[in-house]
N, C-alpha and C positions, 0 to 999 in steps of 0.2 A: 325179580327180573322178569320182564314180559318179552314176548317175541311174537311174531307173526310167520307163519309158514306161506311161502311165496308160490312154489311149485315143486315138481318131483325134479330132483337134482339128477339122480341116476338110479337104475335098477341093476343088480348083480345076478347074473343067471350062471349057475355052476353047470359045467359041461363035461361030458366024456370026450367029445371030438371037436376040439377047438377050430380047426380048419372048416369043417362042414358047417358048424354053426355060424362062423364069420361069413362065409359065403351067403348063407340064407339072410342074415340080417343085412348085409351089404348088397348082395346082387339082386335079391327078392324084394326086401323091403325098402331097399334105398338109402339105408344109413351109410354114413362115410366114416372112414377110418380116423380116429382122433389121435390115438397113441396106442402102441404096443409095448408090451415088457414081457417079451416071450421067456425072459430067464425065471420069471415068477408065474408064467402061464396065464397072462392077462391080455385081453384085447379090448380097447375102449373104442365105442363106435357112437358117433354123433346121430342123435335122434331129435331133430328140431333144436330146442334149447337144452334139451336134455341129453344124457348118456346112457347106453346100454353097455354094461361091463360083462364081458364073458370071461369066466373064470375056469380054467382047466383043472378037472378033478385031480388031485394028486400034486398040483402046483405047490409052490412055497407058501402061498397065503391061502389055500384051501382049508376049509374048516370042515372036517369029516362028520362033525355032529349035525350038519345041515341035512345030511342023507344024500343018497345017490341021485343023479339026474334021473328024472323020469319017475322018481319015487313019490312025487307029490310034496316033497318038503323043500325044494329049491325055490318055489314060489308058486303062487295060484295062477296069476297073469299079469301082464303089463299092458297098458292101455295107451294106445298112440292116436293122438288126434290127427286126423288127416284131411287134406283138401285136394282136389274136389272128392266128395264122397258119392260115388256111383257104385252102388252094390253090384249091379250086373257087369260093370266093366272089372272091378275088383275080382269078382268070382271068376271070371274069364282069365285075368292075369294069373291068378294063383293056380287055378286048374291047370293052364299050360305048363306050370312048373311042378306039377305033382305034388302041391300043397294040400294038406287035409284042411278042409274047410268046416267050420261049425255053423252054429246058428246065426242068423240075422235076426235083430230085433230092435225096439226103441228101448235104449237104456239110459239110466241117469249118469251123468258124469259131472266134472268140474263145472261146466257151462249149462247144465240142465239136461233135459231129456232130448235125445237125439238119436239118429240111425247108427247102429253098430254092427259089426261082423266079427265073429271069432274065427280064428285059424289057429294052426299049430306049427310050431317049428319043427326041425327034424328030430329033437329029442322029446317031443310031446309036450313041450310048455306052450300054454295058451297065451295068444297074442290077440287083443282086442283092437280093432281099427274103429275109430269113433268119428262120426261126422259132425257137421254143425248142429247146434240145438235147434229145435223146432222153432220156426219163423224167423230164422237167421240165415243169411248166405253161407 
């Protein structure tokens, strides 16, 4: 059997506070609500062609072996390709919303090297915002 990976389908982030995290990914990052299954502690948000799933710790599908949110075992980071990428404007947007901002650098991604900015959600998960590869709009 052969197969080819096309792109990232979804990322699941375990969370201690589903409401706070939903507001961050929806209101600050601009994701849209795709689906919610509150009976099992799951919110699914649309991020372009992909989904970011927020899973309530202690919910019916929670996997305790993953570790507690913020313990560094729920994931390293999720990278979101954004357009336009204006580092100064992004910093201003997030600073006005009291978002902790990390390093800005040229980093390698699916389309090659390009600008990137790290930031952190309310539970300390790192989110990378990635601009276009060098030499492309």
